[in-house]
N, C-alpha and C positions, 0 to 999 in steps of 0.2 A: 441522338438521344431518343429512347423509346418514350412514346406518349400514350395516353388512354385512347381507346376507340371512342368515336363520337357518341355511340350509344351508352358507353360506360360513363362518360362525362354527364350526359343527360340524366342518367340514373342517379348519379351522386348528387346532382344539383336539386333533385326532388327531396333530398334529406333536409330536414329542418336545420337552419343555420342558427346556432346558439351563441350568445355573446360570451364565449369562453376563450381562454388562451391555453393551448395545449403544449406541453413540453414533450420533445422527442429526442432520443439519442440512441447510439449504438456503442456498447462497451464490451470489452473482454469480461468473461464471467469471473475469472480468477487469475491473479498473478502469483498465487502461492505455489512454491515448488512442490509441496506435498501433494498437490492435486494434479501433477503432470500426467499421471497414468489414467485420469478420468476424462474420457473424450467429451462429456458434457461440460465439464469445467473448462476444457480448452476452447469451447465455442464462444460466440459473442451474443450478448443479450440486446434485443431491440425492445425499447419501451415507449409507449405513448401514454402520457398522464394528463388528465384534465386538471390544470392548476387551479381553476375556480371551485371545483367540487372536491379536489384532493383525492381522486380515485384513479386507479389504473384501468385504462380503456382497452389496451392491447399489449400483448407481450409475446415474444418468441425468442428462441435460441437457435442460432444458425452457425454454420461453419465460417471461419474467417475468410475462406476463399470465395464465398458467395458475394455477388456484387450489390450495389446500392438498391437494386430493384426490391431486395428483401424489405428494406425500410418502408417502401411504398405499400407492399403487400400487407405488412402489419398495420399500417395506417388505414388501409381500406377496411380491414377487419375491425379496427377501432371505431371506424365511422359506422359501418353497416351492421356489424355483430359484436358490439362491445361486451366486455366482461361485466357481469352483474356488479352494481345496480344501474349501470349506464344504459341509456336508450339510444337507438340509432339517431345520429346527428353529424353535422359537419361544423367545425369551429370557425370563428371569425379570424383567429390568428394562431399561428404556430411559431414557437421559438426553439431554436436549436443553438448549440455551442460549437458546431463544427461548420466552417465556412463551405466546405465541399458539399456537405448534406444540404445546406441552405440553398446553394446555387442549383443543386440537382432537383430539389423539390420545387423551386420556382419554375423550372422548366417543365416538369411533369404535371404540376397542379394548375397550369394555366386554364383559365375558364371556370374555375370553381369558386372564385371570389374569396380566396383565402390568402391572407397576407403572411409571408414567411420572413421572420426577422432573426437576426443574430443576437445572442446575449452571452456574456462571458461565464455566467453561472446558471445552473438549473437546480434550484434548491430542492424541489420534491424528488427528482430523480437522484440527486446526489445523496439524499437521505435514504432512499430505497437501497441504493447500492452499498451504502455503509452497513445497512442491515444484512444484506446478502453476505458481505465479507465477514461480519460477526458470526453468522450462522455457519459459514464454511470453516472459519477458524475454530469454532467450538465443536465441530464434528469429531466423533470418536473414530480414530483410524481402525481398520480391520484388525491390525496387529500392533502392539506397542512398538513404536519406532526403533527402540534399542534392540528389539529381538526379531524384527520383521525379516531381515536378511538371513539370519541363522536358521529361522524356521522354514523359510523357502528353500534354503539349501538342504535342510533336512528332508523336506517333502520330496525333493528330486532324488535324494539318496534312497528314500523308501521306494520311489518309482523304479529306480535301477535295480534295487534288491528284489522287487516283485514277489513279495511273500505269498500273494494270491496264486502263484503257480503251483504251490504245494500245500498251502493251508486253506482249508474250507472254513466257512463262516462259523460253524459250530465248534471248531477246534480252538478253544479259548485258551489265551495266555493270561497269567496274572502278573502285574508289576507292582511291587510294594514300594511306595514312595515315602509315605509318612511325613509329609511336609505340605505347607500351603493349604491346610485343611483337607488334604487328599490322603486317604489311607492306602487303599489298594485299587488300582484300575484294572478292569477286565477287558482284554483286547479281543475284538472280533475283526478278522480280516475279510473285506469284501473284494470280489473280483474274479473268483475262479470260474464263475458262469459267463464272464465277459460282458456283463451288463453294467455294473457300477463298480468302480474301483475306489478303495479308501480304507481307512482305519477308524474303527469305533472304539472309544475308550470309556467303558461303562463305569460309573462310580460305585455300582454295587451289583452283586450277583442277582438280587431280586429284580432290579430294573431289566437286566438282560433276559431273565426267565420270563417276566411279565410280557415284555415285547414279543418274544418268541411264541408264547402261548396265545396272545391276541391275534397275531398275524396268521396263526394256524387255524383260527376259528373258521367255521363255515361261512360267516359273513365276510364276503370279499368286496363289499361296496367300497367306493372311493372314500366316502365319509368315514367308514369304520377304520380304514387303513390310515387315513390322516390322523384320526384321533389316537390310534396306537402309536404312530410315529412320534406325535408330540408328547406322549407320556413317557418317552425315554428320558433317562437321566445320564447324559454322556457328553463328552468332548469328541470332536471328530476332525478328521482330515479326509477330504474327498478330492477326486481328480475329475476335471471336466475338459472338454475341447474349448479352445478359445473362440471357435466358431460353432457353438453348440447348435445354432439354428440350421447350419448347413450339414450337420451329421446325418448320414443315412441311418434308417432304422436298424439295418443289419450290420452297420459299421462298427468295428471293435476299436475302442480307444487305444488299445495296446498296439494297433497297427499304425498309429499316427507318429510322426517324428516328435521328439521331446519338445521341440520349439513350439508346438501347437497344444501342449498340455499345460493346464492351469490349475494349480493346487488351491483349495479353499479350506480355511479353518473355521471352526465355530463351536457352538454350545447348544444342546437341547436340554430343556428342563420342563417338567409338567406344568409349573407355575409361571415360567418365564417364556416358554415357547422356543422357537428357533431363532438364533441370531448368528450371523456370520461375522462375529467380532469376538476376539479373546482379550480379556483384561490381563494385567501384568502377571498375577499369580496363576492364572489359568494358562497363560503362554509358557510360563516356567514349567508347570507340571506337564504340559504337552511336550516341550522340549526334552525333558528328562525321560519321559515315557518313550518317545520316538527314538531317542539316541540309544537307550538300552534295548529296545526292540530290534533296531538294526544290528547291534552287536550280537544279540542272542541269535538271530537268524543266520548271520554269517558264521558264527561258531558252530551251530548245530544244523546247518543246511541239509547235510546228508541224512542225519537221523530223522529230521522232520519230513523229508521227502520219501516217505515209505507208506505202505498201506495201513499200518497201525500207528496210532498217535501215541508216541512214547512219553514216559515220565522223565522230565528233564528239569533242572533248576540250576541257576548260576547267579552269583552276585557280581555287580559291577559298580565301580566308582565313577560317577558322571560329573564332569566339570560344569558348573553352572555359568552361563554367560555373564560377563561383567555388567554391573548396573550400579548406579549411585544409590538406589533404594534397596538393593539386595545385598546382605552381608554374607550369605552362604557362598562359599567358593566351590565346594564339591559335595556330592551326596552319594551315599551308599544305597543301591537299589537292587532288589532281588526279582529276577524274572523266572517264571515257572510255567510249565505246561499243566493243563488241567484235564487229563484224559477222562476222569470220572464225570466231570461236568459235560464234556463233549459227548460221552456215551448217553448221559441223561437227556441232552438236547436232541440227539439222534433218535432216541426212543420216543421223545415227545413228538417228533415229526413223523413218527410211524415208518421210519426207514427200515425195511427188511431186505437184506441183501439177497435172500432167497427169491424175492420177487423179480430179480434181474436175470435169473436163470432162464434160459430159453429152451423150449422143448426140442428133443432131437429125434422126434418120430419121423420116419422116412417111409414113403410109399415104395413098393417094390420097383416102380417104373420111375417117372419123373417126380422128384420130391416137391416141386412147386417153385415158382420164381417170384421173388419179392422185388419191388421197385421203390421201397420207402427208406432205403439206407442212405443214399447219396443226397445231400441237401440241394435244393433248387438253386439254380444260377451258379453252380460250382464250375470252375475251370478244370477241364479234364484233358490230359494229353498222354500220348505214348512217346517214350523217349528212352534215353540211356543216361546213366551216371557213371563217371569214371571210377576206377577202383580206389583211387585216392579219396574221392568224394564219398564212396561207400564206407571207407574206414572212418572218415570224419563224422558221418552220419551215425554210424554205430556207437560212437562215443558221445555224440552231442544230443541226440534226441532223448526225450523222457520215456518214450514208448518204443520198445525195439523187440521184434520177434526174429530170431536169428536162424540161419540154416547153414549147412556146410556147402559152400559154393566154390567151385573151381574158377579162379580168375583167368579165364581164357577170353580173348577177343578184346574189343575196345571198352567194355564196361558191362554193367548189369542193366538188362532191360527193365524198365519200371513204367508203371502206371502212376501218373501224378494227379492228385485231386486237391485243388486249392479252394478253400472256402473261408468264412470268417472264423475267428478263434473259438467262439462258443460252439459253433456248429462242427468245427473240426474236433473239438473235445468230445461232443456227443457221438460223432461218427466213430472215433477211436473206442470210446466206451462200449458202443454197440458191438463192434468187432471182437473186442476182448471178452465181452459177456457171452458171445456166441462160440467161445473157445479159441478164438484167434482165426487167422487166415490160413486156409489149407491150400488153395489154388486160385490162379487167375486163368480164365478160359475165354475163348471166343467161339461162338456157335452161330450157325446160320439162322436167320429169322425172316419171316415174310408177313406182309400185310395183304391178305386175300382180297381186300376191298379195293385198293388202288394198284395192286401189282408190285409195289416196291419190295425189294429185297434188302436185308440188313445183315450186318456183321454185329452181333450182340456181345458186348463186353460183360463178362460175369465174374463175380467174386464168389468162391465157395468157402464157407465157414467150416470150422472143424466139426460143428454139430450137424453138418450135412446140408444146411440151408444154402440156397443160391440167391445172390443179390445182383440185380441189373445195375451196371455203372455207366453203360454207354450204348447208344443205338447209332451205328455208323452205316450210312448208305453204301451198298456194295459198289456203286459206280463213282464214289468219291475218290478221285485220284490221290488226294493228299493222304487220306486214311489208308488207301491201298498201298502206297509207298511205306507208310509207317508200319503197317502190318507185316509187309515183306521183311523189313529190317528187324521187327520184333521176333519173327520166327527164326531168322538167321542167328540172332544174338542168343535166343533161348537154346538153339542147337548147340552153340559154343559153350553155354554154361551147364550143359546136361539137363536142360529143362527148368533151371532156376530163374526166378525173376523177383520183382519187388513191387510193393505198393507204398507210395510216399503220400502222407497226408500233411498239408501245409495250411497255414493261416495267411491272412493279408490280401484277401480278394478285393478289398476296397482301398488298400493302401498303396504306397509308392511302388511296391513290388508286385502288383497285380499282374497275373499271367506270366510272371517271371520270378517265382519265389526264390529267395536266397537261403543259405544254410540256416540262418537264424529263424526263418519262417517255418521250417519243417518241424512238425511236432511228433511224427511217428513214422517208423519204417517197419513194414512187415515183409519178411523174406519168405517166399513160398514156391511151390511148383507151378509150372505152366502146363496146362492140359490141353490137348487138341480136341476138336469137336468129335473125332472118331473115338477117342478114349471115353468121352462123356456118353456117347451112344444115344443122344436125345433126338438125332435127326434134325429136320428144320422145324423150329418153333414158330407156331402160328399166332398172330395177334387175334385174340378172341374178343367179341363184343361184350360190353359190361351189362 
């Protein structure tokens, strides 16, 4: 048995010994099945109470696996650093209702002149735990129990539908419910930027417009943004990682397996603030809204996944979950797109597509080389995809630039760039804004300062700009072999190759992206450095 160091015993004996009897015990926090998912509720509570003064001197919550040492640690805090209004002291007597705790404390506390007795009842601690139980029993659950499972199932159905892959936040849908004091909900889908994923259900157009206007103001202080956030009037569904603290800043939630995704429902109101709880009528409104949204997206996926936001509308009859308190069995709901409001919100944000156009001025010699296209920490590789894989990619990716390629040899030579989803999306947009991909090239490069020579990987856009995608040392045998195969395969395809952009750099498919991770395929020409005519490019000092 572990005992105190002699110095600790001497320190504790300097505390004033008061003529008090302290009660001590260790009990489970809750035996309620409704709290099974709450890790704190599954812990055990250690309490030390001064029976003479009727005050709690020490309290702690520990895991059931932690040994009896935890009881002593809490007792030491109760003696040396008690909760207010207690003062440092040691008792004359301790009473417990567990024989094992009694014998353990007798062994550990030898030399402190404290008697440890067994009693069948601890009236003060019993009363405290009755109060804890009442508080837990009266806690409002995050979701009404009768709707909790169907709402979670709906949340994961939304996650699988992934409306953020083709709907931007300003592309608003309206859902006419006209029940439970809800008229029309205005749906904003979050997630296209890969930062936050969820569905906002605004109770009015005014609330939506006001929030957008305040967020777009010049004042970007945290206090201003928080105030704007809490002025919203909406219901919401958001998605988070179960291990939010372990998420890397660049990691995209969509790269995680669904087992690590946790949906959260809630409400925001200017006078009520934020609460992650839905009451019964709110839960029903959210259920109907999400069910109709899922159906609408499945019915009009192809029409919504276009550059223009179309005018669409459809009526659905939604079955309402069974409940003893709800007499409505089904509800007729109308879902519509709101292209005029979307255009208004875009104008409010000052989005001007002309600003995305890139200049095509070219110098008569070298047009300049940019190194700001490829995201940092991307995985870049030279390889080949089979012709079957090429056919699957052409049909499966959202962004595809095609070419007439002869299927000769073992497949299409490709450059693969894997990064996070938001960065991949930006990369794709930048290439498209530059007119698309014209060619993939390799050109000699040299660093005159240290004498290193490089094989520079270049992407040529249709507007004439060149972007650096890789700097490979000439004497790297791995790259040398990859370049040799690249040249042979490009010869077989009459100079055609491809660029694949994939997400998932921080996910389970990092450095080995699968078909579902690939977001774009650009088919283009391969150009030799002789055709470019640049000669050896020199690293210049900044």
